[in-house]
DRENFITOR-108523 format. One record per residue (C-alpha): residue in three letters; residue number from 1; x, y, z. Coordinates in nm, 2 decimals. Example, Ala and Ser with C-alpha at 12.3 -4.5 7.8 and 13.67 -1.06 7.14 Angstrom:
BEGIN
ATOM   residu   num        X        Y        Z
ATOM      ALA     1     1.23    -0.45     0.78
ATOM      SER     2     1.37    -0.11     0.71
***
This chain:
BEGIN
ATOM   residu   num        X        Y        Z
ATOM      MET     1    -0.86    -0.35    -1.30
ATOM      SER     2    -1.03    -0.61    -1.08
ATOM      VAL     3    -1.00    -0.62    -0.70
ATOM      GLN     4    -0.79    -0.94    -0.72
ATOM      GLN     5    -0.55    -0.76    -0.96
ATOM      ILE     6    -0.53    -0.45    -0.73
ATOM      LEU     7    -0.46    -0.65    -0.42
ATOM      PHE     8    -0.24    -0.93    -0.54
ATOM      SER     9    -0.06    -0.83    -0.86
ATOM      LEU    10     0.26    -0.63    -0.87
ATOM      GLU    11     0.19    -0.51    -1.22
ATOM      GLY    12     0.01    -0.20    -1.34
ATOM      ARG    13    -0.07     0.14    -1.19
ATOM      ILE    14    -0.34     0.27    -0.95
ATOM      LYS    15    -0.46     0.62    -0.88
ATOM      ARG    16    -0.43     0.79    -0.54
ATOM      SER    17    -0.80     0.74    -0.45
ATOM      THR    18    -0.78     0.36    -0.51
ATOM      PHE    19    -0.45     0.35    -0.31
ATOM      TRP    20    -0.61     0.52    -0.01
ATOM      GLY    21    -0.94     0.34    -0.04
ATOM      TYR    22    -0.79     0.00    -0.02
ATOM      LEU    23    -0.55     0.09     0.26
ATOM      ILE    24    -0.84     0.22     0.46
ATOM      LEU    25    -1.02    -0.12     0.40
ATOM      LEU    26    -0.71    -0.31     0.52
ATOM      LEU    27    -0.67    -0.09     0.84
ATOM      PRO    28    -0.94    -0.28     1.05
ATOM      ILE    29    -0.75    -0.60     0.99
ATOM      TYR    30    -0.43    -0.46     1.11
ATOM      GLY    31    -0.59    -0.26     1.39
ATOM      GLY    32    -0.84    -0.52     1.49
ATOM      GLY    33    -0.58    -0.78     1.56
ATOM      TYR    34    -0.37    -0.53     1.75
ATOM      LEU    35    -0.66    -0.41     1.97
ATOM      MET    36    -0.76    -0.77     2.03
ATOM      ASP    37    -0.41    -0.85     2.16
ATOM      LEU    38    -0.40    -0.54     2.37
ATOM      SER    39    -0.73    -0.62     2.54
ATOM      LEU    40    -0.62    -0.98     2.61
ATOM      THR    41    -0.25    -0.96     2.69
ATOM      GLY    42    -0.16    -0.59     2.70
ATOM      GLN    43     0.08    -0.61     2.41
ATOM      ALA    44     0.09    -0.70     2.04
ATOM      GLY    45     0.09    -1.07     1.98
ATOM      LYS    46    -0.05    -1.35     1.77
ATOM      PHE    47    -0.37    -1.17     1.65
ATOM      TYR    48    -0.17    -0.87     1.53
ATOM      LEU    49     0.08    -1.11     1.36
ATOM      ILE    50    -0.21    -1.29     1.18
ATOM      GLY    51    -0.35    -0.95     1.07
ATOM      PHE    52     0.00    -0.84     0.95
ATOM      LEU    53     0.04    -1.16     0.75
ATOM      ILE    54    -0.30    -1.13     0.59
ATOM      CYS    55    -0.23    -0.77     0.49
ATOM      PHE    56     0.14    -0.80     0.39
ATOM      TRP    57     0.10    -0.89     0.03
ATOM      PRO    58    -0.20    -0.66    -0.05
ATOM      THR    59    -0.02    -0.37     0.11
ATOM      LEU    60     0.30    -0.44    -0.09
ATOM      ALA    61     0.10    -0.47    -0.41
ATOM      LEU    62    -0.08    -0.13    -0.35
ATOM      ASN    63     0.25     0.05    -0.28
ATOM      VAL    64     0.43    -0.10    -0.58
ATOM      LYS    65     0.15     0.00    -0.81
ATOM      ARG    66     0.16     0.36    -0.67
ATOM      CYS    67     0.53     0.37    -0.73
ATOM      HIS    68     0.46     0.26    -1.09
ATOM      ASP    69     0.20     0.54    -1.12
ATOM      ARG    70     0.48     0.78    -1.03
ATOM      ASN    71     0.70     0.61    -1.30
ATOM      ARG    72     0.93     0.46    -1.04
ATOM      SER    73     1.03     0.10    -0.98
ATOM      GLY    74     0.85    -0.08    -0.71
ATOM      TRP    75     1.18    -0.09    -0.52
ATOM      PHE    76     1.13     0.28    -0.45
ATOM      TYR    77     0.89     0.16    -0.18
ATOM      LEU    78     1.19     0.07     0.04
ATOM      VAL    79     1.24     0.44     0.09
ATOM      ALA    80     0.94     0.43     0.32
ATOM      PHE    81     1.13     0.23     0.58
ATOM      ILE    82     1.42     0.48     0.62
ATOM      PRO    83     1.35     0.70     0.92
ATOM      ILE    84     1.26     1.06     0.84
ATOM      ILE    85     1.33     1.02     0.47
ATOM      GLY    86     1.03     0.78     0.46
ATOM      ILE    87     0.81     1.10     0.47
ATOM      TRP    88     0.92     1.16     0.12
ATOM      TYR    89     0.77     0.83     0.01
ATOM      LEU    90     0.44     0.91     0.18
ATOM      ILE    91     0.42     1.24     0.00
ATOM      GLU    92     0.50     1.08    -0.34
ATOM      ALA    93     0.27     0.78    -0.31
ATOM      GLY    94    -0.01     0.93    -0.11
ATOM      PHE    95    -0.04     1.29    -0.23
ATOM      LEU    96     0.13     1.35    -0.57
ATOM      LYS    97    -0.04     1.29    -0.90
ATOM      GLY    98     0.09     1.00    -1.11
ATOM      THR    99     0.26     1.06    -1.45
ATOM      GLU   100     0.02     1.18    -1.71
ATOM      SER   101    -0.05     0.94    -2.00
ATOM      ASP   102     0.10     0.60    -2.04
ATOM      ASN   103     0.44     0.52    -1.88
ATOM      ARG   104     0.66     0.21    -1.88
ATOM      PHE   105     0.44     0.04    -1.63
ATOM      GLY   106     0.11     0.07    -1.81
ATOM      PRO   107    -0.17     0.30    -1.91
ATOM      ASP   108    -0.28     0.61    -1.71
ATOM      PRO   109    -0.53     0.49    -1.45
ATOM      LEU   110    -0.72     0.82    -1.47
ATOM      LYS   111    -0.83     0.75    -1.83
***
């Protein structure tokens, strides 16, 4: 799977290491804008918003593909936004192995 497919397509599956690797690469964009705003104004503002907008779709695509790897619909990602219960999503997407062999969302990314 190409970088473009990983970051912009909502189809397919990705393994945990790919998920974490790309999230770590997106972190400086989120954090850099936030830190820039904090140093200039003392609160989140336009630079954080720009970073958020740049990272929104790639983050969504990564999470949907991890849901697919666990054989769940991409809508399962919404669980992440429920207080306390969102920890369940973090465990599923970030730490549990995907379904072995092919599933309805595509071939096993480990093979």
